[in-house]
C-alpha positions, 0 to 999 in steps of 0.5 A: 871742665869737669871732663878733665877734673873726672879724668883728673879723678880717675888718675888719682883712683890709680895712684889710690889702688896701687897704694891700698897693699903698702899699707899692709892691711892699713897697718903702716901709719904713713902708707895708710894716711897716704892711701886715705888721702888719695881716696879722699882727693880721688872721689873729692875730684869725682864728686866735683866733675859730677855738677854737670855729669850724669852720675852715672856716666861719671861714676862708669868713667871714674871706675874705668880709668881706674880699672885700665890703670890698675890692670896696666900698673899690674902688668908692668909693675908687678908681673901680673899676668898678661893674656888677650883676655885682659887685653881685649878686656882693657880694650872694651873699657877703654872703648866704652870710655870714649863712648860715653864722653863722645855721646855726652 
């Protein structure tokens, strides 16, 4: 169950990362409120997952999911650059997440 909570926390972190830019440096009230709510939910879910998962593993997986999701959405939605190096980095992050899960 805690791995499911951790995966959900990572997905909420992806949404949170995408919610930062629309705040316009936290000057727009509604987008700022949404951003802060997503941040709070992501960290709360992470804390719940950490009740049985090691802190280092949980945080590494949480940030890994967030990084992969943010980069992928940046490529798909914001025309962020795609390069062999970025794709390789994503593959290594995903591999690290899977290895952490398999060996825990």
